[in-house]
N, C-alpha and C positions, 0 to 999 in steps of 0.2 A: 842228110847223113842218117843211116839207120840207128835206132836206139842202141846205145852202148858202144858204137863204133867211134873211135877217136877219143874216148873218155879214159881217164886214168882211174881216179877214185871218186866215190860219191861226193857230191857238193855239200858244203855246210848247210846251205839253205834247205835242201831236200832232207837232210838229217834232222834239222830242227823242226821242219814241218811234220815229219813223222812223229816226233815227240809231242808236238802240240796236239795232234790228233789223239795220241794216246792219253794225254792229260784230260781232254774233253771226254773221252770214253770212260775215264775213271772219275768223272764228275769233279775234276779240279779245274774249274772254269775261269780262274782269275789269271791274268797275264803275269802279275808280280809273283804269284804263287808258283807258276811254272818256271819262271826265271830263277827263283831261289832254289827250287828243287833240282833244276838242271845244273846249276853251279855247284851245288853240294855233291851231287852224284858223280860228276865228271872231274871234280877238282883233283882227286888222287891220280887221275890219268893225264893231268897237265892241260886239260881243256876247260876253259871258262868262257862260254859264249857271252857276248856283250848284249846289253839292253836293246840296242837298235836292231841287231840281227834277229833277236827273238821276236820283236814286234813286227819286223818286216815279214817274218815267216807267218805270223798270224794274219797280217794284212794280205799276203799272197793267198792264203787259204780262203779269206773272205772274198777276194777278187775272183777266185776260181769257183766260187759258189759252194764251197765245202763247209765253211763255218759262217756264223753270223754273230754280230755283236748285239748285246742287249744291255740295258742299264737296269739296275735294281737297287733298292735301298739296302744299305749295309745293315746287317743284324746289329741291334743295340744302338744304332745311330739313326735318329729320327729323320734327318734330312740329308745324310751323306749318301750319294749314289756311287756305285761302283760298276765297272763294265765287266760283264761275263760273256764267255764264248760258248756257243752251242752249235750243234750240227744244223746246217741248212740242208745238206744232202748227204746222208750217211753212206749211201751207195757209192757216191764219188769218193768219199773218204776211204772206203774199203779198196776201191780200184787204185787210188793213189798209193796206199800202203803196199799193195801187191806190186806195183811198178818199182817202188823204192826197195822192196825185198829183192828184186832182180838185181838192182844196182849194188846192194849190200853184198849179195852172194858173189857177184863178179869182183867187187873190191876185195873181199876176203880171199878169194882165190888168188888174186894178184899178190896180196901180201903174204899168204902162205907159201907161194912159189918163191918169192924173194927170200923168205926165211930159210926155206929148204935149200935153195941154190947157193946162197951166200954164207949162211951160218951153219 
């Protein structure tokens, strides 16, 4: 089936992966930091992604060769290690963002049409 055919709206996982890429671009490389920020920024819209979906998104990006996990010692803690995420292939990340943009545009068009037609 061609891309976009038979789809309704963008999938949650694609949406979260887009934000995970954005967080790494902004050097916010910790999974918990991303989760807290997502929950805060979307709470007013009634959307609160759960822990497992956020980490599945990160793991998908790792499996796709877009991100990689590394461990580093936490600042101020001599022995405590934390996991950070960095780009393994930034070109793949840009391509993924472009594909998701197409899905977002299509989803927005569907929603706008429904608002115009029904309300």
